[in-house]
N, C-alpha and C positions, 0 to 999 in steps of 0.2 A: 742503232738499232732505227730504220725508218717506218715512222709512223703510217698505218693506213687505216683510211673511212670504213668503216663497213661496209659500202659498196666493193670495195676493192677487194678485201677481206672473203666476200660472197662469192666474185666473180673468181677470185682465184683458188676459192674451195672447189669452184663448180670445174676450172680447166682441171686441176690437180685431179679430179676424179674421173676424167675424161668425157666430159661436158662439153658437146660443140651444139648442140641443139635442144632450145626450149618453146615449147608453147604457150602464147597467153594473150593477155589485153595491155597493151601498153597505159599507162595510167603514172600520174604524178608519184605515185608513194616509191615507184620504182626506177624515176628518171636517171640518177645516179648510176644505179647498176647497167640500166639501157644504154646508156652515154657510153660504156667501156668495154657493152660485148663484142663488137665486132671488130673493136682493136685486140680481143683476145681469143678472138677466134669462133665466138658464139652468135649461132644465128637464132633470131625468136623469129616463131611461125606465129604469126599475127591472128588471130581469129575474131567474131563479135559476139562470142559470147563463150564466158571461163566452161561450161560443160561441156562443148565443143572442144577446147584447149585438154583439158583432161582426158577427153574419150579418144585424143589424138596422141596424144604422152602415154597412153596405156597401147594403143596399136604400135606406137613407134618400139614399145620397149618389147614387145611380144615380139615381133619382126626382128628386129636388128638385136636384143639380148642386152641391149643398154639402157642405161637410164633412162626414164621419159620424164623430163621435167616440166612442171606445170608454175608459171609464176602467174599467182591470181590476185587481184587485186583485194583489197581488205575490206570486212563489212559484207554485203550480199554475194560480194565475189564468188569468195570461199564456199556462201553456201549451195551456190550455185554447180560446185566441184565436187558435190559428196557424193550422186550417185556413181557419177564416173568413178570417182576413187573406191566406191565398195566394192564396182566392180571388177579394179585393178588387186583388188586387197584376195578377193575371193581368188582370182584367175594367177595368184602370186605373180604378179607382174611385179618388176621393178620399177615402181613407179613415185617421183618425189614430188610434193607440193609444198610452193613455199609461199609463204605469204608476207608482206608486210606488217608491222605495228607504227603507231603514231610514236614519235621519238618522246623522252618523258621530257624534255623543253615542251612541248605542245601537247602534254595531256590536260583535257578540262578547257582547251581555248576553242573547242568547238570544230575544231579539223582533222 
């Protein structure tokens, strides 16, 4: 059985669910996954603010009927998505928000 990194499993799951577009800010927490987005056929639409990314994912979902995926950075980046995610929730839009977490080996090290 071939071992997979968490980033590979994340990208494979998105591909298996038909995701080909994500919205978000490229950051260090997602670099491993973002490195394999393009080879997997996933396009990242870069934004300057996470709230915009979440609204874009909502609009994409409403127009296309496909999952709108937001890639948010941990910490305040996720807080910035709250209003847009609430709007998507009340509109019953199929929006998914994904955020990283500090690896267990890095907890408590200030990173």
